[in-house]
Legacy VTK file of the C-alpha trace (Angstrom):
# vtk DataFile Version 3.0
C-alpha trace
ASCII
DATASET POLYDATA
POINTS 360 float
-324.022 26.669 -36.572
-322.405 23.416 -37.740
-323.161 21.753 -34.399
-326.778 22.968 -34.590
-327.075 21.599 -38.143
-325.648 18.259 -36.994
-328.097 17.978 -34.078
-331.010 19.013 -36.333
-330.176 16.317 -38.892
-329.872 13.681 -36.165
-333.211 14.685 -34.606
-334.888 14.687 -38.035
-333.617 11.187 -38.830
-334.936 9.920 -35.488
-338.271 11.558 -36.330
-338.456 9.663 -39.642
-337.553 6.414 -37.882
-340.352 6.777 -35.349
-342.719 8.052 -38.053
-342.125 4.764 -39.873
-343.401 2.799 -36.859
-346.291 5.231 -36.371
-347.496 5.158 -39.970
-347.149 1.382 -40.253
-349.400 1.046 -37.194
-352.019 3.710 -37.946
-352.396 2.709 -41.598
-353.307 -0.799 -40.415
-355.761 0.557 -37.828
-353.565 -0.432 -34.855
-354.058 1.654 -31.728
-351.259 4.107 -30.796
-351.211 6.206 -27.625
-348.147 8.435 -28.067
-345.685 9.627 -30.682
-342.666 11.253 -29.041
-339.422 12.776 -30.251
-336.813 12.775 -27.498
-336.707 11.546 -23.934
-337.144 13.156 -20.541
-339.635 15.899 -19.606
-342.089 16.964 -22.307
-341.531 20.503 -23.646
-344.549 20.402 -25.954
-347.432 17.961 -25.637
-350.609 17.883 -27.727
-353.355 15.273 -27.943
-355.122 14.695 -31.257
-357.611 11.924 -32.024
-356.560 9.863 -29.037
-352.805 10.119 -29.725
-350.469 12.280 -27.640
-347.761 14.012 -29.681
-344.805 15.279 -27.655
-341.412 16.923 -28.025
-339.130 16.133 -25.098
-336.047 17.766 -23.586
-333.441 15.325 -24.990
-334.005 15.135 -28.767
-331.518 12.286 -29.390
-334.089 9.533 -29.377
-337.805 8.905 -29.596
-340.553 6.332 -29.215
-344.045 5.258 -30.259
-346.243 3.968 -27.396
-349.029 1.428 -27.694
-351.890 0.712 -25.233
-350.448 -2.793 -24.858
-347.613 -1.293 -22.769
-349.899 0.752 -20.511
-351.161 -1.160 -17.457
-353.599 1.675 -16.668
-355.187 1.661 -20.117
-358.967 1.275 -20.167
-358.805 -0.678 -23.429
-359.606 -4.351 -22.920
-356.870 -6.914 -23.535
-358.936 -8.661 -26.215
-359.377 -5.508 -28.338
-358.625 -6.604 -31.945
-356.906 -3.279 -32.680
-354.169 -3.784 -30.079
-350.761 -4.466 -31.605
-350.381 -7.683 -29.604
-353.645 -9.044 -31.036
-352.734 -8.497 -34.665
-351.298 -11.226 -36.947
-347.554 -11.872 -36.816
-347.022 -10.349 -40.277
-348.636 -7.025 -39.307
-346.643 -6.795 -36.069
-343.387 -7.541 -37.873
-344.174 -4.814 -40.389
-344.736 -2.268 -37.604
-341.476 -3.221 -35.892
-339.394 -3.169 -39.093
-340.972 0.038 -40.494
-338.479 2.285 -38.658
-335.524 0.515 -40.276
-337.231 0.647 -43.684
-337.881 4.387 -43.226
-334.231 5.126 -42.408
-332.954 3.154 -45.395
-335.456 4.899 -47.656
-334.490 8.358 -46.325
-330.791 7.610 -46.906
-331.490 6.637 -50.516
-333.704 9.705 -51.057
-331.148 12.233 -49.729
-328.388 10.705 -51.876
-330.685 10.794 -54.904
-331.649 14.391 -54.049
-327.990 15.374 -53.909
-327.329 13.834 -57.322
-330.434 15.491 -58.803
-330.334 19.014 -57.387
-326.717 19.571 -56.265
-324.775 17.297 -58.579
-322.283 14.468 -58.425
-318.889 14.688 -56.726
-316.126 15.785 -59.066
-313.405 13.320 -59.978
-311.324 12.604 -56.855
-307.953 14.255 -56.330
-304.849 12.094 -55.887
-304.406 10.476 -52.488
-306.541 9.540 -49.507
-308.356 11.881 -47.120
-308.130 11.345 -43.342
-311.675 11.810 -42.013
-311.043 11.003 -38.343
-308.347 9.592 -36.057
-308.709 7.655 -32.806
-307.096 8.871 -29.618
-303.723 7.335 -28.662
-303.597 5.206 -31.819
-300.765 5.060 -34.356
-302.301 7.645 -36.717
-302.625 10.288 -34.001
-299.205 9.509 -32.542
-297.643 10.074 -35.978
-299.248 13.521 -36.183
-302.150 12.773 -38.527
-305.341 14.788 -38.035
-308.735 14.972 -39.741
-308.429 16.792 -43.073
-304.915 15.581 -43.889
-304.321 14.097 -47.345
-301.976 11.123 -47.831
-300.434 11.149 -51.300
-297.938 8.288 -51.167
-296.521 5.506 -48.984
-292.812 4.709 -49.132
-292.519 6.839 -52.270
-295.274 4.980 -54.139
-298.240 7.140 -55.204
-301.607 5.911 -53.973
-303.557 7.025 -57.020
-307.145 8.257 -56.803
-310.611 7.243 -55.657
-311.619 4.109 -53.793
-308.664 2.224 -55.269
-306.334 4.608 -53.426
-308.167 3.933 -50.158
-307.948 0.164 -50.642
-304.267 0.438 -51.573
-303.488 2.342 -48.362
-305.556 -0.018 -46.203
-303.847 -3.079 -47.680
-300.385 -1.572 -47.202
-301.158 -0.820 -43.542
-302.502 -4.338 -42.940
-299.337 -5.835 -44.427
-297.058 -3.719 -42.235
-297.652 -4.458 -38.520
-294.766 -3.016 -36.523
-293.065 -1.697 -39.670
-292.374 2.026 -40.039
-293.913 3.516 -43.186
-292.949 6.805 -44.807
-296.054 8.833 -45.752
-296.235 11.967 -47.874
-298.820 14.144 -46.160
-300.443 17.340 -47.426
-301.972 19.721 -44.896
-303.382 23.095 -46.010
-301.395 22.861 -49.239
-298.082 22.085 -47.503
-296.401 18.729 -48.149
-294.244 16.900 -45.631
-292.972 13.393 -44.924
-294.038 11.678 -41.697
-293.361 8.281 -40.169
-296.234 5.946 -39.310
-295.861 2.591 -37.545
-299.022 0.426 -37.620
-299.645 -1.532 -34.435
-299.807 -5.297 -34.633
-303.316 -6.652 -34.078
-303.709 -10.406 -34.691
-301.093 -10.240 -37.421
-302.567 -7.226 -39.248
-301.436 -3.626 -39.113
-303.803 -1.095 -37.554
-303.480 2.713 -37.269
-306.866 3.909 -35.955
-307.920 6.249 -38.758
-311.039 6.639 -40.895
-310.206 7.035 -44.589
-312.091 8.078 -47.695
-311.394 9.052 -51.287
-309.899 12.535 -51.600
-312.703 14.654 -53.072
-312.365 18.450 -53.163
-316.061 19.051 -52.508
-316.798 20.424 -56.013
-319.887 19.056 -57.736
-320.754 18.529 -61.408
-324.206 18.169 -62.946
-325.436 14.667 -63.687
-325.689 13.816 -67.396
-329.071 12.166 -67.080
-331.521 10.071 -65.080
-329.481 6.880 -65.494
-326.349 8.488 -64.027
-328.357 9.810 -61.045
-329.837 6.400 -60.224
-326.543 4.605 -60.834
-324.645 6.976 -58.514
-327.362 6.780 -55.838
-327.494 2.984 -55.842
-323.704 2.650 -55.837
-323.195 5.169 -53.023
-326.073 3.756 -50.968
-324.913 0.138 -51.281
-321.318 1.129 -50.492
-322.343 2.933 -47.285
-324.686 0.095 -46.278
-322.075 -2.641 -46.816
-319.389 -0.740 -44.899
-321.806 -0.075 -42.035
-322.796 -3.749 -41.812
-319.133 -4.759 -41.876
-318.429 -2.315 -39.068
-321.156 -3.757 -36.835
-320.097 -7.275 -37.784
-316.719 -6.452 -36.263
-318.397 -5.983 -32.872
-319.044 -9.721 -32.839
-315.923 -11.020 -34.621
-313.348 -8.557 -33.257
-314.955 -6.785 -30.291
-311.804 -5.660 -28.444
-310.651 -3.643 -31.444
-313.958 -2.576 -32.990
-315.497 -1.439 -29.680
-312.994 1.439 -29.592
-314.650 2.788 -32.743
-318.117 2.986 -31.148
-319.424 6.537 -31.129
-321.881 8.106 -28.722
-324.094 11.162 -29.312
-321.231 13.621 -28.639
-318.909 12.037 -31.224
-321.730 11.731 -33.766
-322.590 15.434 -33.418
-318.890 16.336 -33.705
-318.574 14.255 -36.898
-321.693 15.934 -38.298
-320.232 19.374 -37.555
-317.001 18.438 -39.348
-318.827 17.142 -42.424
-321.243 20.101 -42.529
-318.162 22.344 -42.681
-317.760 20.960 -46.224
-321.119 22.456 -47.195
-324.397 20.883 -48.302
-322.718 17.800 -49.783
-320.978 17.041 -46.469
-324.217 17.441 -44.517
-326.022 15.157 -46.967
-323.315 12.521 -46.577
-323.690 12.788 -42.789
-327.489 12.393 -43.060
-327.193 9.325 -45.294
-324.469 7.754 -43.160
-326.305 8.257 -39.861
-329.654 7.158 -41.316
-328.081 3.903 -42.530
-326.355 3.464 -39.157
-329.687 3.911 -37.357
-331.228 1.274 -39.619
-328.446 -1.277 -39.119
-328.135 -0.597 -35.379
-331.865 -1.030 -34.826
-331.774 -4.293 -36.769
-329.494 -5.914 -34.187
-331.303 -8.494 -31.995
-330.700 -6.599 -28.757
-333.242 -5.576 -26.095
-335.003 -2.225 -26.670
-333.900 -2.196 -30.315
-336.282 -3.062 -33.145
-334.241 -6.164 -33.867
-334.795 -7.399 -30.311
-338.565 -7.035 -30.577
-338.497 -8.566 -34.062
-336.660 -11.582 -32.616
-339.223 -12.004 -29.831
-342.063 -12.050 -32.366
-340.225 -14.606 -34.522
-339.716 -16.832 -31.452
-343.414 -16.464 -30.660
-344.277 -17.535 -34.200
-342.028 -20.599 -33.900
-343.443 -21.514 -30.453
-347.002 -20.986 -31.563
-347.747 -18.929 -28.452
-346.542 -15.673 -26.832
-343.391 -15.598 -24.720
-344.230 -15.280 -20.988
-344.530 -11.636 -19.910
-341.930 -12.067 -17.144
-339.309 -13.141 -19.672
-340.191 -10.276 -22.015
-340.012 -7.798 -19.118
-336.626 -9.118 -18.000
-335.362 -8.943 -21.585
-336.419 -5.311 -21.989
-335.251 -4.158 -18.549
-331.806 -5.699 -18.980
-331.532 -3.957 -22.336
-332.531 -0.635 -20.807
-329.789 -0.693 -18.172
-327.234 -1.910 -20.726
-328.154 0.795 -23.240
-328.212 3.615 -20.669
-324.911 2.480 -19.159
-323.226 2.256 -22.558
-324.572 5.672 -23.582
-323.212 7.303 -20.418
-319.783 5.708 -20.918
-319.629 6.825 -24.558
-320.724 10.375 -23.686
-318.041 10.637 -20.982
-315.348 9.191 -23.269
-316.242 11.292 -26.306
-316.597 14.495 -24.269
-313.161 13.974 -22.709
-311.685 13.726 -26.226
-313.162 17.007 -27.485
-310.536 19.641 -28.218
-312.267 22.277 -26.065
-312.329 19.850 -23.112
-308.612 19.145 -23.513
-307.867 22.863 -23.539
-309.843 23.385 -20.325
-308.188 20.473 -18.521
-304.693 21.579 -19.592
-305.092 25.057 -18.112
LINES 1 361
360 0 1 2 3 4 5 6 7 8 9 10 11 12 13 14 15 16 17 18 19 20 21 22 23 24 25 26 27 28 29 30 31 32 33 34 35 36 37 38 39 40 41 42 43 44 45 46 47 48 49 50 51 52 53 54 55 56 57 58 59 60 61 62 63 64 65 66 67 68 69 70 71 72 73 74 75 76 77 78 79 80 81 82 83 84 85 86 87 88 89 90 91 92 93 94 95 96 97 98 99 100 101 102 103 104 105 106 107 108 109 110 111 112 113 114 115 116 117 118 119 120 121 122 123 124 125 126 127 128 129 130 131 132 133 134 135 136 137 138 139 140 141 142 143 144 145 146 147 148 149 150 151 152 153 154 155 156 157 158 159 160 161 162 163 164 165 166 167 168 169 170 171 172 173 174 175 176 177 178 179 180 181 182 183 184 185 186 187 188 189 190 191 192 193 194 195 196 197 198 199 200 201 202 203 204 205 206 207 208 209 210 211 212 213 214 215 216 217 218 219 220 221 222 223 224 225 226 227 228 229 230 231 232 233 234 235 236 237 238 239 240 241 242 243 244 245 246 247 248 249 250 251 252 253 254 255 256 257 258 259 260 261 262 263 264 265 266 267 268 269 270 271 272 273 274 275 276 277 278 279 280 281 282 283 284 285 286 287 288 289 290 291 292 293 294 295 296 297 298 299 300 301 302 303 304 305 306 307 308 309 310 311 312 313 314 315 316 317 318 319 320 321 322 323 324 325 326 327 328 329 330 331 332 333 334 335 336 337 338 339 340 341 342 343 344 345 346 347 348 349 350 351 352 353 354 355 356 357 358 359
């Protein structure tokens, strides 16, 4: 059930992303030919008012098609309602609407949590291990998702985000140095040894950390507290996500190991949904923000890539030659498909059930 909930949330967020593009186009009177959720063969297909709506076999994706992309379209190239014939500002709005939709959905679900479910209770002492990377220092030391770290070298970490920052800073200052951690697992405390690896002078353990909340919620005291919590949580998730993607450019060899494909994302969603509604909401907000930031990158096939092409066209004062645009998109397609396949293979091989099968 947790896996199903994770997939459903992911598909719903993709739907909102594509709906952003669709609404931005239709509300401006721009022609649209298809609105699709998923890729591959169509399971359900229905045409309404000149637009084909379809649900396809692989729900982890989606697209909005325009007549501009259809060589067999009977609409003339000079039709004023084609996307390519609209002013730069309108086209940029259509392209960026998916990112705007995902950011808005993330804010709404966080606000909904604060309003109808409540705010997270005060954090417990220590830091919670959310995830560990394969064959990295954290896993080698015996740490697993769900473990709580209470102290390092006998010094208590404290609570909340300050505890997380304290642990991160201690790890960064200790490359190659063995640290003594007090770990709590299922109510049982023990001392383990952790030796951060040396990466460019900083310590690194390969673990995702967060404040140690017990999952209990308390009612908000008023509208101001709801908005304040929502804005703070939203901005915190957005900044951390941007910093993570920034690392792909400034520290690719290390950050690339943290890239997650569909399998890992679904697994993370299943783990968070195990914490109840609050965990599933956090997953929805986190993935929605990730979709927004990812699609903002200036890469082929992503919204950011198309946004960049339009900006270049505006600076040139004329459209980019079709051959160059086609090459740009095709190269992005093969890169994206190849990366997706590699991530799926890697993440699947790291699943616990796969390890059990291969060890038999």
